[in-house]
C-alpha positions in Angstrom: 95.3 76.0 112.9 98.3 75.7 115.1 98.7 77.1 118.6 101.6 79.0 120.1 102.1 79.8 123.8 104.0 83.0 124.4 105.4 83.8 127.8 107.9 86.4 128.9 110.0 84.7 131.6 109.4 86.8 134.7 110.5 86.6 138.3 107.3 85.7 140.2 106.6 88.7 142.5 104.2 91.4 143.3 105.1 95.0 142.4 105.7 95.7 146.1 108.2 92.8 146.2 110.0 94.0 143.1 110.5 97.4 144.8 111.6 95.9 148.2 114.0 93.3 146.6 115.4 95.5 143.9 117.2 94.6 141.8 115.1 91.4 141.9 116.6 90.2 138.6 119.8 89.4 140.5 118.0 87.5 143.2 119.1 83.9 142.7 116.3 82.4 144.8 113.6 84.2 142.8 115.4 83.4 139.5 115.3 79.7 140.4 111.6 80.1 141.2 111.1 81.6 137.8 112.9 78.7 136.0 110.7 76.2 137.9 107.6 77.9 136.8 108.7 78.1 133.2 109.6 74.4 133.2 106.2 73.4 134.6 104.4 75.6 132.1 106.4 74.1 129.2 105.6 70.6 130.4 101.9 71.4 130.7 101.8 73.1 127.3 103.4 70.0 125.8 100.8 67.7 127.5 97.7 69.7 126.4 98.7 70.1 122.7 100.3 73.5 122.1 102.5 73.3 119.0 105.1 75.8 120.0 106.3 77.6 123.1 107.9 81.0 122.6 109.8 83.6 124.7 111.4 87.0 124.0 115.1 87.8 124.1 116.0 90.7 126.4 119.0 91.7 128.5 119.8 93.8 131.6 116.3 93.6 133.1 117.1 94.2 136.7 113.4 94.8 137.4 112.8 91.0 136.9 110.4 91.2 133.9 111.3 89.4 130.7 114.5 87.7 132.0 115.0 85.9 128.8 118.7 86.5 128.3 119.5 83.2 126.6 116.4 81.7 125.0 118.3 79.0 123.0 119.9 77.7 126.2 116.5 77.7 127.9 114.9 75.7 125.0 117.6 73.1 125.2 116.7 72.6 128.9 112.9 72.6 128.1 113.3 70.3 125.1 114.9 67.7 127.4 111.9 67.8 129.7 109.2 67.6 127.1 108.2 65.2 124.3 106.8 66.9 121.3 106.3 70.7 121.7 108.5 72.9 119.5 110.2 76.2 120.5 110.7 79.5 118.9 112.2 82.8 120.1 110.0 85.8 119.4 112.5 86.8 118.7 116.3 86.7 118.7 117.2 90.4 118.1 119.2 89.8 115.0 121.1 93.2 114.8 122.7 92.4 118.1 124.1 89.0 117.0 126.8 87.9 114.7 124.8 86.4 111.8 127.0 83.4 111.3 127.1 82.6 115.1 123.3 82.7 115.3 123.1 80.5 112.2 125.4 78.0 113.9 123.6 78.0 117.3 120.2 77.6 115.8 121.4 74.8 113.6 122.9 73.1 116.6 119.7 73.4 118.6 117.8 72.1 115.6 120.0 69.0 115.8 119.8 68.6 119.6 116.0 68.7 119.4 115.8 66.8 116.0 113.8 69.6 114.4 111.8 71.0 117.3 112.5 74.6 116.7 111.4 77.6 114.7 113.7 80.5 114.0 112.1 83.7 115.2 114.0 87.0 114.6 113.2 90.6 115.7 114.7 94.0 115.0 114.8 95.2 118.6 113.2 98.1 120.3 114.9 98.5 123.7 117.7 101.0 123.7 119.1 100.1 127.1 120.5 96.8 125.9 120.5 97.0 122.1 122.6 100.1 122.1 125.2 98.2 124.1 125.1 94.8 122.4 124.6 96.2 118.9 127.4 98.7 119.0 129.4 96.7 116.4 126.9 98.0 113.8 125.8 101.1 115.7 122.2 99.9 115.9 119.9 101.3 118.5 116.4 100.5 119.7 114.1 101.0 116.7 111.0 103.1 117.4 109.4 102.0 114.1 108.8 105.6 113.1 110.6 105.8 109.8 113.5 107.7 111.4 117.1 107.3 110.5 117.6 105.1 113.5 114.6 102.9 112.4 115.9 102.7 108.8 119.4 101.7 110.0 118.1 99.0 112.3 115.9 97.6 109.4 118.9 97.7 107.0 121.1 95.7 109.4 118.3 93.3 110.1 117.6 92.5 106.5 121.2 92.1 105.6 121.8 89.7 108.5 118.7 87.7 107.6 120.1 87.3 104.1 123.4 86.0 105.6 121.7 83.6 108.0 119.8 82.0 105.1 122.9 81.8 103.0 124.8 80.0 105.8 122.0 77.5 106.2 121.4 76.7 102.5 124.9 77.0 100.8 127.8 74.7 101.4 130.2 77.6 101.3 129.5 81.3 101.3 131.3 84.5 100.6 129.6 87.9 101.1 130.6 91.5 100.7 127.9 93.6 102.3 127.4 97.0 103.9 127.8 95.7 107.4 129.4 92.2 107.2 132.1 90.5 105.1 132.9 86.8 104.6 135.9 86.4 104.6 137.3 89.4 106.4 138.9 91.4 105.0 137.0 90.5 101.8 139.3 91.7 99.1 142.5 90.4 100.7 141.0 87.2 102.0 142.5 85.4 105.0 146.1 84.8 104.1 147.3 83.1 107.3 145.8 79.6 107.3 148.6 77.1 108.1 146.3 74.1 107.7 146.0 74.6 104.0 146.7 71.0 103.0 144.2 69.7 105.6 141.5 72.0 104.2 142.4 71.2 100.6 142.0 67.5 101.3 139.1 67.4 103.8 137.3 70.8 103.7 134.5 72.1 101.5 135.5 72.7 97.9 136.1 76.4 97.2 137.2 77.5 100.6 140.8 78.1 99.4 141.9 79.7 96.2 144.9 78.5 94.2 147.2 80.4 96.5 145.9 78.9 99.7 144.0 82.1 100.7 140.6 81.6 102.4 138.0 83.0 100.1 134.9 81.2 101.4 133.7 79.6 104.6 131.5 76.6 105.3 129.1 77.2 108.2 128.5 73.9 110.1 126.4 72.1 111.0 123.7 72.4 108.3 120.3 72.6 109.9 118.5 69.4 110.8 115.4 70.7 109.1 115.9 71.3 105.4 116.4 73.7 103.9 116.2 75.4 107.3 113.9 75.9 110.3 110.7 77.7 109.5 110.9 81.5 110.2 108.8 83.8 112.4 108.9 87.5 113.2 107.1 89.5 116.0 105.3 91.8 116.3 104.1 93.2 113.1 101.9 96.3 112.9 103.1 98.1 109.7 102.2 97.1 106.2 105.9 97.5 105.2 106.9 94.8 107.7 104.1 92.5 106.7 105.1 92.7 103.0 108.7 92.0 103.9 107.7 88.8 105.8 105.6 87.7 102.9 108.5 88.1 100.5 110.8 86.2 102.7 108.3 83.4 103.6 108.3 84.4 107.3 105.3 84.0 109.6 104.5 87.5 111.0 102.8 87.7 114.4 100.3 90.5 114.6 99.7 92.0 118.1 96.2 93.3 117.8 95.0 95.3 116.0 91.3 96.0 115.5 89.5 93.7 113.2 89.4 95.8 110.0 93.1 96.7 110.3 94.0 93.0 111.0 92.2 92.0 107.8 94.0 94.7 105.8 97.4 93.3 107.0 96.4 89.8 106.1 95.4 90.9 102.6 98.8 92.7 102.2 100.5 89.5 103.2 98.4 87.4 100.8 98.9 89.8 97.9 102.7 90.0 98.4 103.0 86.3 98.7 101.2 85.8 95.5 103.6 88.2 93.8 106.4 85.9 94.8 104.8 82.7 93.7 102.8 81.6 96.8 99.1 81.2 96.4 97.7 81.6 100.0 94.2 81.9 101.4 93.5 85.0 103.5 95.3 84.6 106.8 97.3 81.6 105.7 100.9 82.0 106.9 100.0 84.6 109.5 99.8 84.5 113.3 97.5 86.5 115.6 98.6 87.1 119.2 95.9 87.6 121.8 95.4 87.6 125.6 92.6 85.3 126.7 91.2 84.3 130.1 88.4 82.0 131.1 85.9 83.5 133.5 82.3 82.8 134.6 81.2 86.5 134.7 82.2 89.7 133.0 83.3 91.1 136.3 85.7 88.1 136.9 87.0 88.5 133.4 87.7 92.2 133.9 89.4 91.5 137.2 91.8 88.9 135.9 92.7 90.9 132.8 93.3 94.0 134.9 95.8 92.3 137.2 97.7 90.4 134.5 97.6 91.6 130.9 96.7 95.2 131.7 99.3 95.3 134.5 102.0 94.2 132.1 101.1 96.9 129.5 100.3 99.6 132.0 103.4 99.2 134.2 105.9 98.4 131.5 105.2 97.6 127.9 103.1 100.7 127.2 106.1 102.9 127.7 107.6 101.4 124.5 104.5 102.3 122.5 102.7 98.9 122.5 99.3 100.6 123.2 99.4 101.7 119.6 98.4 98.1 118.8 95.1 98.9 120.5 94.1 102.0 118.5 90.4 102.2 117.6 88.7 103.6 114.5 88.3 107.1 115.8 91.7 107.5 117.4 93.4 108.8 114.2 91.0 111.7 114.3 91.3 112.3 118.0 95.1 111.9 118.2 96.4 112.7 114.7 100.1 112.1 114.4 100.6 111.2 118.0 100.6 108.2 120.3 97.7 107.4 122.6 98.0 109.4 125.8 98.1 107.4 129.1 94.6 108.5 129.9 93.6 106.1 127.1 95.4 103.1 128.5 92.4 101.3 129.9 91.4 97.7 130.4 88.2 98.4 128.3 90.4 99.5 125.4 92.0 96.0 125.3 88.5 94.4 125.0 87.3 97.0 122.5 90.2 96.4 120.2 89.6 92.7 120.5 93.1 92.0 121.8 91.8 90.8 125.2 89.4 88.0 124.8 87.7 85.7 127.3 84.6 84.5 129.1 83.0 81.1 129.4 84.3 78.2 127.3 81.5 78.7 124.7 82.4 82.4 124.4 86.1 81.7 124.1 85.6 79.1 121.4 83.5 81.6 119.4 86.0 84.4 119.8 88.9 82.2 118.7 86.9 81.0 115.7 86.2 84.6 114.8 89.9 85.4 114.8 90.7 82.2 113.0 88.4 83.1 110.1 90.0 86.5 109.8 87.0 88.2 111.5 84.4 86.6 109.3 86.1 87.0 105.9 86.3 83.2 105.2 90.0 83.3 105.9 92.2 80.6 107.2 94.5 81.8 109.9 97.6 79.5 110.3 98.5 80.4 113.9 96.8 81.6 117.1 99.1 82.8 119.8 98.1 82.9 123.5 100.0 85.5 125.6 100.2 84.3 129.2 101.7 86.5 131.9 104.0 84.1 133.7 105.3 85.8 136.9 102.3 88.1 137.2 99.7 85.4 137.7 100.1 82.6 140.4 101.4 79.5 138.8 98.4 77.3 139.7 96.0 79.9 138.3 98.1 80.0 135.1 98.0 76.2 134.8 94.3 76.1 135.3 93.8 78.6 132.5 96.0 76.6 130.2 94.2 73.4 130.9 90.9 75.0 130.1 92.4 76.3 126.8 93.6 72.9 125.9 90.2 71.3 126.8 87.9 73.8 125.1 90.0 75.3 122.3 92.9 73.2 121.2 90.9 70.0 121.3 88.2 71.7 119.2 90.7 72.1 116.3 92.3 68.7 116.5 
């Protein structure tokens, strides 16, 4: 099993400081403090054996939470300060990008790091920035509810994913899709290319037709990893998404949910992979994201979870529907067709749904082993993700927790 450390680059501050210094996201001193913390965490994660460090991609976060506006630039900086750890966005919000530009930038980072990247893509759920940056395809934040907005977002995402893969694996490409054309305009081609003789002699075969019109393009560089960097996608809760990732050989990251639902999603992934020629064990190719803290007593564990993981979900993430990942067996009967009310947003629910884990080293090892075996179903989970609330927990406390995880969990699987 491999281990991924997931952080959301956040300006270190109390909620009172965020209010007093608003908009704290534009405070240069606090932003530099955040970068220092992220660098120290990356270096420690490298040292103690994490396989991958991941962040989100988000924009316009004046409140100072998830200031991950340019993850690929950040990874270039972190890669130069570390030795072996790899990096993966979870994920680049693909519908907001130009698909060929993102293919280029990831391939370039792949070369700069000599293969120390995974390519993580997401559909996007935050209207405030996706509606602005995705206006070229009229995408909006996807509520994942099967609505027209959700369906359009998914359609753009899947077409762009197809184009990115083509750009990485084919010497030249042409594409006439619903949202994107290569070349543009597709039927006419690109007629003004004064350097025809240059391209005929030195360019990729097939770029020009017999009349010197650009009919195909060659996306360079090719990725360092062949055929391309391995793919990841957060955060999967629906069977439809799980089956898509299995078809496309993408590692899905599952946030929660309760054990029986988690196993159902792993089985859907396994079944769909088999239908496409991949014989996998239960849990193979899948990642589970959890929050975990070491503590000597239940009271201490409850306290640290409340002021970190719970605070993030209660103050911010929950408003986007993330508490749905923590539904329990009787919630469908209690709240049919509706999201969990805020009265149900409790620390205890995080423990009951087995998203929040923790305790003594022995208890933690047992809990991780339980998840790794797909909750006792003799599975073989490929990835375990640890969500650490950088910016909400003091840096030294964060580093202490990470060292304990390295000593008592990662070393156990090496």
